[in-house]
C-alpha positions as CSV (number, residue, x, y, z in Angstrom):
1,M,5.6,-4.8,-8.1
2,G,8.3,-2.3,-7.5
3,G,5.6,0.4,-7.6
4,L,4.1,-1.2,-4.1
5,L,7.4,-1.4,-2.5
6,I,7.7,2.3,-3.5
7,L,4.3,3.1,-1.8
8,L,5.2,1.0,0.9
9,G,8.5,3.3,1.7
10,L,6.5,6.3,1.1
11,Y,3.6,5.5,3.5
12,F,6.2,4.3,6.3
13,L,8.0,7.5,5.6
14,L,5.1,10.0,5.8
15,R,3.7,8.1,8.9
16,N,7.5,8.7,10.6
17,L,7.4,12.2,10.2
18,G,3.9,12.6,11.5
19,L,2.0,13.8,8.3
20,L,-0.4,10.4,7.9
21,E,-1.3,10.3,11.9
22,W,-5.2,10.2,10.6
23,L,-4.3,7.5,8.7
24,N,-5.0,4.1,10.6
25,S,-2.9,0.8,9.9
26,A,-6.1,-0.9,10.7
27,I,-7.2,0.6,7.1
28,V,-3.6,0.7,5.2
29,W,-2.7,-3.4,5.5
30,P,-6.2,-4.5,4.1
31,L,-6.1,-2.2,1.0
32,V,-2.6,-3.1,0.6
33,L,-3.2,-6.9,0.4
34,I,-7.0,-6.1,-1.9
35,G,-4.5,-3.8,-4.3
36,V,-2.0,-6.6,-4.5
37,G,-4.3,-9.2,-5.2
38,L,-6.2,-6.9,-7.9
39,Y,-3.0,-6.4,-9.5
40,L,-2.5,-10.0,-9.4
41,V,-5.8,-10.9,-10.8
42,V,-5.2,-8.2,-14.1
43,R,-1.5,-9.5,-14.4
44,R,-2.9,-12.9,-15.0
45,L,-5.6,-12.0,-17.0
46,R,-3.4,-10.3,-19.5
């Protein structure tokens, strides 16, 4: 879960620096939710 927070922080930092202007937040949030869901499913299967 800590890795997800690091990735989100990195995403926001790069957006604020103008390096990710091509990446729309309408794409990022669904991908984040899918990633969290996959993480929870895989963790439960172990």
